[in-house]
N, C-alpha and C positions, 0 to 999 in steps of 0.2 A: 353729027350732033351727039349729045349725051345719050339720047334715047337709042340710037343705033348701037352705041357701045354696050349699053345695058342689054339690049336684045342679043347681041353676039355673045356676051358673057353668059347670059342665061342659057343659050343654046349649047355653049361649050360645057357648062355645068351639067346640063341634062345628059349630054353625050357621055361625059366622064362618069356620072352616077350610073347610067345604063351599063357601061362597060364594067364598072365595079360590081354591080349586081349580078351580071352574067358570070363574071369570074367567080363570085361567091357561090352561085348556084352550081357551077361546074365543079368547084372544089368540094362542095357538100355532096354532090351526086356520086362522085367516084370515092372508093374506099380510102380512108386516111392512110398515109404512108409514114407519118411522123413518128419519130422514136419515142418510146415510153407509152404509147397508146396502141 
């Protein structure tokens, strides 16, 4: 049903956002290595 698809899509979005947030936190925690800064 459509509800099942929406639930699965919501779970995938939550997982992706959680991974993105953890990556940002790890990137901000370690010292920047980018050139120019």
